[in-house]
N, C-alpha and C positions, 0 to 999 in steps of 0.2 A: 504494499500499499504506499502510495506516494504521500508524504506529509510535508507541510510547510510550517516552519516555526517563525512566529513574529516576535522579535525580541531575542537578543543573544547575550544577555548579561548573566548574572548568577543563575537565575531560574532556567533560562533557555539553554545555556551551555552546560551547566554543571548537573542539572537534573533531567530535564526533558530529552535533550539530544542523546545522551548515553543510554537512557532507558528505552527510548524509541529504537535506537540502533540494536540494542540487545534483544528487543522483543520482535525483531524482524521487519521493522518499518524501513522505508527508503526515505532518508532525509534529503528531499529533492530541492527544497528551496528554504533560504533563510532571509528574513526581512530585518535589516538593521541599517540605520543612517550613520552609524559609528564606524570610522575607518578601521580602528583597531579590532573591533568585533567582527567586521567584515573579513579581515584577514584571518582571524581565528577560525571563522566558519569555514573558510576555504582550506585551511590547514587540516581541520577535523574532518571535513567532507569534501575532498577535492572535486567530486563530480556534481556537487550541488550548485545551483544558481543562487547568487546573492543579489537581492533587489533592495531598493531604497523606499518604495512606497507600496501601499496596500493593493492598489489596482494591479500592479505587476505581480504581486504574490498570488492573487486570486486568478491570474491568467495562466497559471502553471498546471492546470488540470489536476488538482489535488484530490486525494481521498480523505484527508484529514487536515485540519489547521489547528495548531497549538498556539494559544495566545499567552506569551510570557513577557508581555510589556508591562509598563507602569499601570497601576490600578485605574487611573483616570481615563485610559484608552480601551478598557475591556468592552464596554457597551458598543462603541463605534466599531471595533474590529469584529466582535462576535456577530453584530447585526449584519455586517457586510458579508461575512462568511456564510451565514444562514441564507441571506438573499441569493447567494451564489450557489446554494445547495450543497455547501461543504460542511460536513460535521465538524464539531468544535470541541476541543479541550480547553478550558479557561484556567489559568493559574489562579489559585485561591487568593482573595476571595473572588467569586464570580463578579459581584458588583459591590460598590461601596455602601449601598443601602438596599433594603428590601425592594424598593421601587425599581432600581437598576437591575437587580437580580431577576425580578419578575419580567422585566422588559426583555431580557435575553431568553429566559425560559419559555415565556409565552410565544415569542417569535419562533423558537425551535419547535415547539409543540404544534403551532398553527401551520408551519411549513413542512412538518414531518422530517425535520433535520435533527439527528441526535446531538445532544449537548450535555456535557458533564463538567464538573470542576475537579481540579487536581488537589484533593486531600490525601496526599500520599502517606501522611503520618499514621493512618490507620493500619499501615503495613510495617510499622516499626516493630522490632522485636519486643519492646516493652509493652506495647498495647496488645499484641497477639498473646504474650505470656499472661498479661492481666486477664484477658478474656477466658484463657484456658484455666487459670487458677480460680477464677470466679465461678466457672461452670462446674469444675470437678470437686468443689467444696474443700479444697486444701486448707484454707483459712476460714472455713465456716461461711456464714452469710456475710457478704461484703455490705457494709453500711456507709463507708466513707472513702472517697478518692481524693488524694492531694496529687495534683499534676502540675508541672511547672517547666517553664523555659526561662531560666534566670541567668543573667550575665552581669559582668562589672565592666562597663564602658562609660565612665564618668564624662568623657569628652565626646561631643558630637563628631560624627564623620561627615565633613561637608560634601563629600562626593557620593554619599548614599542617600538616594531619594527618600527611602523609607524613614530616614532619620530627620530629614529637613523639610519635607512637605507637610502642610497642614492636614488634618483629618479630611477636610473638604476636598483637598487635592488627592487624597489617597494614601497619605503617609501615616506613620505610627503603628505601635504594636497591637492596638485593638484589631486593625485590619490585617495584621501580619500573623505573628505567632499565636495570638489568642484564638484566631480562627481554627488553628490546628487543635488546640486543647479542647475547644468546644466540639469539633467534629468527632474527635476520638472518644470523648466522654459520652456523647450521644450515641455513638456506635456501640460502646461497651455496655451501657446501662439504660438506653432507651430515652424516649422523650422527657423533657424537663422544663421546669419554670425557673426563670432567673429570680433569685431571692436577694441578691446583693451585688452592687457594682461600685467599684472605685476606679475611675479612669483619670489618670493624672499626666500632666505635662510638667516635668521637673527641669529638664536641660534646655527646652526650647519650645517650639510650636507643635512638635509631634508628640503623640501620646506614648510615653516611655515606661510607664509603671501602671499596670492594669491587673486588678483582682476581681474575679467574677465568681459567685457562688450559685450553683444550680441545685435544685431539689427535683430528682428524677422521680417520675411516677412509680418506678419500681421500688422506691424507698431509699435509694442511695443519694447521698450528698456529694457533690463534686466541688472541690475548691481549686480553681484554676488561676494560676499566677504567672504573669510574664513581666519581666523587668530587665531594663538595660543598665540599671544602676544598683544592682544588688551586690553589696560588698561581701556577703556571705550567702552562697547559693545552697539551696536544699536539694534533696534527691529528685531525680527526674519523676519517679512514681513512688508513692506510698499509699497502699490500699489497706484499709483496716477492715478486718472480719471478726466475727464473733469468736474465732479460734486462732487468731494470729494476724500477722501482717505480711504483705508482700512489699519488699524494698528493691527498687532498681535505681542505682545511683546515677548512671550515665546513659546517654544515647548509644544505640548500636552503631557499628562502623560504616553503615551504608553511605551517609553523606561524605564522610572522608574518602571512602573508596571512589565515589563518583567524582568528587573534586580532583582526585588524583589521576583521572582518566580511565578508570575501570568501568566495566559495565556487566550486567547479568546476562551472560550468553544464553540465548534461548529463553530469556526471561527468568533464569534461575541462576543465582550466585554460585560460583564454584569455590568460594572461599567462606570462612565462617562469618556469620552476620548476626550472632546472638549477643544480647546484652548479658551482663552478669546479674543474676536475680537471686534473691535471698528470701527465705521465710524466717520471720523473726517472732519469737514468743517470749516477751520480757528480755532477759539478758541472754537468751539462747538464740543463736543465728545459724542457719543452715543454708548452704548454697544449693540451688535446684537447677535443673536443666531448662533453660529458657527456649522459647520457640524462635527459630531463625526469622530475622526480618527479610522482607522481599517486596520492594517497590515495583519490581517487575510484574507482579500480579495485576497492578492497575492497568498497564498497557496491554497485557494479555487479555484482560477483560474488555478493554476498549476494542481491540481487534475482533474479539468474539461478537461484540455488539454490532460492529460494522458489517459482520458476516451473517448477522441475524441469529446467532447462537444463544445469546444471553443479553440481559440489560446492561446499560452502562454501569460502571463500578460505583458511582455516587449518584444517587437518585434525586429527582426534583424535590421531593419532601425533605431529604437530608440536607440539600443545599439551602432550601428555604429556612429550615429550622436554625441553621447557623446565622443566616442573615437577619432573622427575626430577633435573635438574642443580641446581636450586635447593635441593632437599632435601639432595643430596650435598654441596653447597657448605658448608652449615652443619655437616654431619657431619665433614668433613675440614678445615675451616678451621684454619690454623695459629694458634696462641695466642701 
């Protein structure tokens, strides 16, 4: 299947391109107006055509378009692809608001063009392991999830648009890493209501410290924290159950592997991709076998969906659930 990638920064080059390659797609075209990224695209895919505008991208007879541009252009690019009859994968979040998200989803549904969003963290080792532990009762009945992406970067990076653009322009952690925490919590424990929101701008105009609490209809509470200025970072995952806790300190190695130029051949990693996971009961800690992570499943399911074998990996309802919580978070954020 011929795929065009719009945007060749971190998301386009380090996540989508190697995953597409590994899952058997032909990266036929890359859209970028940046000369350095254009050179990188030709180095990575010598047979690909590099274009500078959306019209030229959509003229390439594509089977799929991946939108890995800044959040502010997602709607424009997605609607253009849908109008051209080209299925779309949109880098998370699909839209900056529920309204933008619905605009894309409704256009795809009306036109019969498949659309999905790239919530790849559902295939992290930590989340796959959490779902397994929650289902097999190893820690009893789970009642609380602490999930976080915390870093210590007290100084803004002026070259990173996510750190310098306002929320209205698509910047900030609420639209970035927090969407991953929401998508994975909802995937693990089902629908939820937002019960608390603290969305803060500490370093500048972008949202850089965000804490959201969810009450899942299943009875689990999820505490989701993202911060760029956390001088003391907590574990990636801590799930509390009636008979113990699951602790996962760090991310699995998939992101590092992708950034280093590796890819899952045939959609399956040939190297270890498991996090270190522990069951803790008081002062007793035991390491357990974690489930290997595999982002390749996302694009294998996309390929299956385009062949009519299965639905897209992230559904309309799942995409809208995240978007709705994001809107609500700004509405009820404590001041």
